[in-house]
C-alpha positions in Angstrom: -5.2 -10.8 10.8 -4.7 -7.5 12.1 -3.0 -4.2 10.7 0.1 -3.3 12.1 1.9 -0.1 11.9 4.6 0.1 9.6 6.5 3.0 11.3 6.4 1.3 14.8 7.2 -1.9 13.6 10.4 -0.3 12.1 11.5 1.8 15.4 11.3 -2.1 17.2 12.8 -4.1 14.6 16.1 -1.8 14.5 16.4 -2.8 18.3 15.9 -6.2 17.9 17.0 -7.5 14.7 20.8 -7.3 13.3 21.7 -7.2 9.8 23.4 -9.9 8.5 25.8 -11.0 5.8 26.1 -13.2 3.0 28.3 -15.5 1.4 29.7 -15.1 -2.2 29.9 -17.2 -5.6 29.6 -16.4 -9.0 27.3 -17.2 -12.0 28.0 -17.0 -15.8 26.2 -14.8 -17.9 25.0 -16.7 -21.1 24.8 -13.1 -22.9 26.3 -13.2 -26.4 27.4 -9.4 -25.8 28.5 -8.8 -21.9 30.0 -5.7 -21.6 32.8 -5.3 -19.1 34.3 -2.6 -17.1 36.5 -1.6 -19.8 33.7 -1.2 -22.3 31.9 1.6 -23.2 29.1 2.6 -21.4 25.7 1.3 -22.2 23.9 2.7 -25.2 20.4 4.5 -25.7 19.6 1.4 -27.9 20.8 -1.5 -25.6 18.6 0.4 -22.5 15.5 0.3 -25.0 16.6 -3.6 -25.7 16.6 -4.4 -21.7 13.0 -2.5 -21.4 11.8 -4.6 -24.0 12.9 -7.4 -22.1 11.0 -6.2 -18.8 7.7 -5.9 -20.9 8.0 -9.0 -22.5 8.6 -10.8 -19.2 5.4 -8.7 -17.7 3.3 -9.5 -20.3 4.2 -13.6 -20.1 3.9 -13.1 -16.2 0.5 -11.9 -16.2 -0.7 -13.8 -18.9 0.4 -17.0 -16.3 -1.5 -15.1 -13.7 -4.9 -14.5 -16.0 -5.0 -18.3 -17.1 -4.5 -19.6 -13.4 -7.2 -17.2 -12.2 -9.5 -18.4 -14.8 -8.7 -22.0 -13.8 -9.1 -21.2 -10.2 -12.6 -19.4 -10.9 -13.6 -22.4 -12.7 -12.4 -24.6 -9.4 -14.6 -22.8 -7.2 -17.2 -22.7 -9.5 -17.2 -26.6 -9.5 -16.8 -26.8 -5.3 -20.0 -24.2 -4.8 -21.6 -26.5 -7.1 -21.3 -29.3 -5.3 -19.2 -28.9 -2.1 -17.4 -32.4 -1.3 -14.2 -33.0 0.4 -12.8 -33.7 -2.9 -13.9 -30.3 -4.9 -13.2 -28.4 -1.7 -9.1 -29.7 -2.2 -9.3 -29.3 -5.7 -10.3 -25.7 -5.1 -7.3 -24.9 -2.5 -4.9 -26.5 -4.9 -6.4 -24.3 -7.7 -5.2 -21.3 -5.3 -1.7 -22.4 -4.6 -1.4 -22.6 -8.3 -2.5 -19.3 -8.7 0.0 -18.1 -5.9 2.7 -19.2 -8.2 2.5 -17.2 -11.0 0.8 -14.4 -9.4 3.9 -14.3 -6.8 6.6 -13.7 -9.5 4.3 -10.4 -10.7 4.7 -8.8 -7.5 8.4 -7.5 -8.7 6.0 -5.2 -11.2 4.8 -3.3 -8.5 6.1 0.1 -6.9 7.6 0.9 -10.4 4.8 3.6 -11.5 3.1 0.8 -13.3 -0.4 0.1 -14.2 -0.8 -2.6 -11.0 -0.6 0.0 -8.5 0.1 3.5 -10.1 -2.4 6.1 -8.6 -1.6 8.8 -10.7 -0.8 9.4 -14.5 -1.5 7.2 -17.8 -0.4 4.4 -15.9 -3.5 5.2 -13.4 -5.5 4.2 -16.3 -5.8 0.5 -15.6 -7.6 0.8 -12.0 -4.2 0.1 -9.9 -5.7 -3.7 -8.7 -3.0 -4.7 -6.6 -4.8 -3.2 -3.7 -8.1 -5.3 -4.7 -5.7 -8.6 -6.1 -3.4 -8.8 -2.8 -4.1 -6.6 -0.2 -2.9 -8.0 3.6 -3.1 -8.4 6.5 -7.0 -8.7 6.7 -9.3 -8.5 9.4 -10.7 -11.2 8.7 -13.6 -10.9 11.3 -14.7 -8.5 8.7 -15.5 -11.4 6.3 -16.6 -14.5 8.1 -17.1 -15.7 11.7 -13.2 -16.4 13.7 -12.7 -18.8 16.6 -10.9 -16.8 19.4 -8.0 -18.7 21.5 -10.8 -19.4 24.2 -13.2 -20.9 21.8 -15.3 -18.2 21.7 -17.0 -17.3 17.9 -17.3 -13.7 16.7 -20.2 -12.5 14.3 -21.6 -9.7 13.1 -19.6 -9.9 9.8 -20.4 -9.7 6.0 -21.3 -13.3 5.5 -24.0 -13.1 8.2 -25.1 -9.8 8.0 -28.2 -9.3 5.1 -29.1 -5.8 4.6 -26.5 -3.0 5.3 -22.9 -3.7 6.7 -20.5 -0.9 7.8 -16.9 -1.7 8.0 -15.2 -0.5 11.1 -14.6 2.9 10.4 -16.0 2.8 7.0 -19.4 4.1 4.5 -22.1 1.3 4.7 -22.7 -1.1 2.4 -26.1 -3.2 1.2 -24.7 -6.7 1.2 -28.0 -8.3 0.9 -26.8 -9.4 -2.4 -23.1 -10.4 -2.8 -21.6 -9.6 -6.1 -18.0 -8.2 -7.0 -19.3 -5.0 -7.0 -20.4 -5.1 -3.3 -16.9 -6.6 -2.4 -14.8 -4.1 -4.5 -16.8 -1.4 -2.5 -16.1 -3.1 0.9 -12.3 -3.5 0.0 -10.3 -1.1 2.9 -13.4 0.5 3.0 -12.7 2.6 6.5 -8.7 1.0 6.4 -6.6 -0.7 5.0 -6.8 -3.7 7.3 -10.6 -4.1 6.1 -9.6 -6.5 3.1 -12.7 -7.9 1.3 -11.2 -9.2 -2.4 -8.4 -10.6 -3.7 -6.5 -13.8 -2.9 -6.2 -13.6 0.8 -10.1 -13.2 1.0 -10.1 -16.4 -0.9 -7.7 -18.1 0.7 -9.5 -17.2 4.1 -12.9 -18.3 3.1 -11.6 -21.7 1.6 -8.9 -22.9 4.6 -10.3 -20.5 7.7 -8.0 -19.6 10.3 -4.9 -21.2 11.1 -5.0 -21.8 14.9 -1.6 -21.1 15.8 -1.6 -18.2 18.2 1.6 -16.6 18.6 3.9 -17.1 21.5 2.0 -14.5 23.9 -1.3 -16.2 23.9 -2.5 -19.3 26.1 -3.3 -21.5 22.7 -5.5 -24.3 23.5 -6.4 -25.6 20.0 -3.4 -24.9 17.9 -3.3 -27.5 15.0 0.1 -27.8 15.1 3.9 -27.3 13.2 2.6 -28.5 10.0 -1.1 -28.0 9.7 -2.9 -25.0 8.0 -6.5 -23.8 8.5 -9.0 -26.2 8.6 -12.4 -24.7 7.6 -15.1 -27.7 7.9 -16.8 -28.3 4.7 -20.2 -27.7 6.3 -19.4 -23.9 6.2 -20.8 -24.6 2.8 -23.2 -27.4 3.0 -25.3 -27.3 6.3 -24.5 -24.3 7.5 -27.2 -21.4 7.5 -24.6 -19.0 5.6 -23.5 -21.9 3.0 -25.4 -19.7 0.1 -23.3 -16.6 0.9 -20.3 -17.7 1.4 -20.7 -19.5 -2.2 -21.3 -16.4 -3.3 -18.9 -14.7 -1.6 -16.1 -17.2 -3.3 -17.5 -16.6 -6.7 -17.6 -13.2 -6.8 -14.1 -12.8 -5.6 -12.8 -14.9 -8.2 -14.7 -13.1 -10.6 -13.1 -10.0 -9.6 -9.7 -11.3 -9.9 -9.7 -12.8 -13.2 -11.4 -9.1 -14.2 -8.5 -7.2 -12.9 -5.7 -9.8 -13.9 -7.1 -9.1 -17.6 -6.7 -5.3 -17.2 -2.9 -6.2 -17.0 -2.5 -8.5 -19.7 -4.0 -5.6 -21.9 -2.3 -3.3 -19.9 1.7 -5.0 -21.2 -0.2 -6.3 -24.8 1.4 -5.2 -27.7 -1.4 -3.1 -29.0 -1.7 0.5 -29.5 -2.9 2.7 -26.3 -1.3 -0.2 -24.3 0.9 1.0 -21.2 3.7 -1.1 -22.7 3.6 1.3 -25.6 4.0 4.0 -23.6 6.7 2.1 -21.5 8.8 1.6 -24.9 8.9 5.0 -25.7 6.0 5.3 -27.8 2.4 6.8 -28.5 1.3 10.1 -27.1 2.0 8.9 -23.7 5.3 8.2 -24.0 7.5 7.6 -21.6 11.6 8.4 -21.1 13.7 5.6 -21.5 15.7 7.1 -18.7 12.6 7.6 -16.5 11.3 3.9 -17.2 14.4 2.7 -16.2 14.7 4.7 -12.9 11.3 3.7 -12.1 12.1 0.3 -12.4 15.4 0.2 -10.6 13.8 1.9 -7.4 10.4 0.2 -7.7 13.0 -3.6 -7.5 14.7 -2.4 -4.8 11.9 -1.1 -2.7 10.0 -4.5 -3.7 12.6 -6.5 -2.4 14.4 -4.5 0.3 11.0 -2.5 2.1 8.1 -5.0 0.9 9.9 -8.2 1.1 12.7 -8.1 3.5 10.9 -6.0 5.8 7.2 -5.7 5.6 6.3 -9.6 4.9 9.3 -11.3 6.7 11.1 -8.8 9.7 7.7 -8.1 11.1 6.5 -11.8 11.0 10.1 -13.1 12.8 9.5 -10.2 15.3 6.2 -10.5 16.6 6.3 -13.3 16.2 2.9 -14.4 14.9 0.8 -16.1 12.3 -1.1 -12.6 12.1 2.0 -10.9 10.3 2.7 -13.5 7.8 1.5 -13.3 4.4 -0.3 -16.2 3.7 -1.0 -17.5 7.1 -4.5 -19.4 6.3 -3.0 -21.7 3.9 0.6 -21.8 5.4 2.0 -20.8 2.2 4.2 -17.8 3.3 7.3 -19.5 2.4 6.1 -20.1 -1.4 5.0 -16.4 -1.1 8.6 -15.7 -0.5 10.2 -17.9 -2.6 8.1 -16.8 -5.8 8.5 -13.0 -4.9 12.2 -13.2 -4.9 12.3 -15.4 -7.8 10.5 -12.6 -9.4 13.2 -9.9 -8.7 15.7 -12.8 -10.4 13.7 -12.8 -13.1 14.1 -9.6 -14.0 17.1 -8.7 -13.2 18.5 -11.8 -15.0 15.8 -11.2 -18.4 14.6 -14.9 -17.8 10.9 -16.3 -17.0 10.3 -20.3 -15.7 14.0 -20.7 -16.4 14.5 -19.7 -20.0 15.6 -16.6 -21.4 13.3 -13.8 -22.6 16.0 -11.7 -23.8 18.6 -9.4 -22.8 18.4 -8.6 -19.1 19.9 -6.1 -16.9 22.2 -8.1 -15.8 23.8 -9.0 -19.1 25.1 -5.3 -19.5 26.4 -4.9 -16.3 30.6 -4.6 -15.4 32.0 -7.9 -14.0 32.6 -6.5 -10.7 28.9 -5.4 -10.4 27.9 -8.8 -11.4 30.3 -10.6 -8.8 28.6 -8.4 -6.4 24.9 -9.8 -7.4 26.1 -13.3 -8.3 27.1 -13.3 -4.7 23.9 -12.0 -3.2 22.0 -14.3 -5.1 23.8 -17.8 -4.6 23.4 -16.7 -1.0 19.9 -16.1 -0.5 19.2 -19.7 -3.0 21.1 -21.3 -0.3 18.8 -19.8 2.7 15.5 -20.2 0.8 16.4 -23.7 0.0 16.6 -23.9 3.7 13.7 -22.3 4.4 11.7 -24.2 2.3 13.2 -28.2 3.3 12.5 -26.9 6.5 8.9 -26.9 6.2 8.2 -30.5 5.8 9.0 -30.0 10.0 7.5 -26.5 10.4 5.6 -23.7 8.5 6.9 -20.8 8.9 4.1 -19.8 11.3 6.4 -22.2 13.6 9.7 -21.2 12.1 9.6 -17.1 13.2 9.0 -18.4 16.9 12.1 -17.7 19.6 14.1 -21.0 19.7 13.3 -22.7 16.4 16.4 -23.7 14.9 14.9 -21.9 11.9 14.7 -18.7 13.4 17.9 -17.0 12.4 17.9 -18.5 8.6 14.8 -16.2 8.4 16.6 -13.5 9.4 19.4 -14.0 7.8 17.1 -14.0 4.6 15.7 -10.9 5.4 19.2 -8.9 5.8 20.4 -10.6 2.2 17.5 -9.4 0.6 17.7 -5.9 1.8 21.5 -6.0 1.0 20.0 -7.0 -2.9 17.6 -4.2 -2.8 20.8 -1.8 -2.2 22.3 -3.5 -5.0 19.9 -1.6 -7.4 21.3 1.7 -6.8 24.9 0.5 -8.5 23.0 -1.5 -11.3 21.3 1.8 -11.7 24.5 3.6 -12.0 26.1 1.5 -14.8 22.6 2.4 -16.6 23.5 6.0 -16.3 20.4 6.3 -13.8 21.1 7.8 -10.7 19.7 6.6 -7.2 20.3 6.6 -3.7 19.7 4.2 -1.1 17.0 6.2 0.0 15.3 5.8 -3.6 15.5 2.0 -2.7 13.7 2.2 0.5 10.4 2.8 1.5 10.0 6.2 3.9 8.6 4.2 6.7 11.1 1.8 6.8 14.1 3.9 6.9 14.7 2.6 10.3 14.7 -0.8 10.3 
């Protein structure tokens, strides 16, 4: 996958993708103490309660992601020790399962938290998001690829023994592939130089999905329901088989390390980020500051990251090179779980069960009705997308003329509206936000 330019993409999208509308519905509020428009403003004590629920969801979700990463690491070890079609399939299954739990954690991004904060106390945990989930990646840097005309690339990390220099980056000795080596290579020289995380592992397990965009004369397309089909021989008889095994194991080890840091950050222990987030310890964060960071982050994630970067760009191109999990054709699940993570945090739920008092519980009846209408509409549209996968994976649904393309665009539009709605949610908590606060500056023209 080649790295696109956000600003250019935004300008083009502005002219080609129209905004849509959503339906309306309502949802029951199961909170024991709902706040209506006629009740007093949300108290300081209530604010602390909802932030505690947020922290509890973060800990539960990252713990699941960590455990699933351990299971993936173990499946990869089994596969690399004994490469068979069955152990390869099991490793793929473990990867898909790990994406389910990680996908819902992404709502904790963009909120000055430990997953991606680059300054302040939150940065103490190393901001591992870029090592875990960076995309799109230029797979040519990691291993061979096959072009539409059948030609095979070379000069990558896997087939280089000695010094490897990423495009535009600094040289790294890759004689032995370890987690430190691939960490040093990750985004070395540019955002597209992704060497670690879920998508590096995805590429090494699946290989390319040879469905090129509609502007290329494609002679080796696998079809609308086929994902990548990396041959098992890449891990058995190929001359670089052992290096691929080492790469997979190193990437899995690094993933476990990084997710372990997030569990520590959100754990209830002295010196943790959770302690500061909830207003205690020497690095205590003011309650309203924490709320503002969370509400703005939720808005930016669902509007600018999910709706724009992960959906709108792919719809516009239209190319699998711009879909999130393009090797495994798991992009529909990325969208679903990312959105579910937003709903989890808003409603104070995890895995369908209450984790305490959520932000939604204390909203006015009018704002709840607005949120309910948006969520009901998005739920329906996402169900349509997922049901269509039996006939067309996401990379085919985005193609001009496909009957499902308009539905994807409508999901994108509704997610943007949901992001903007966080301005009203914040207002009811006494936090001032504007639509600019819930929009990535590079995305404002979409």
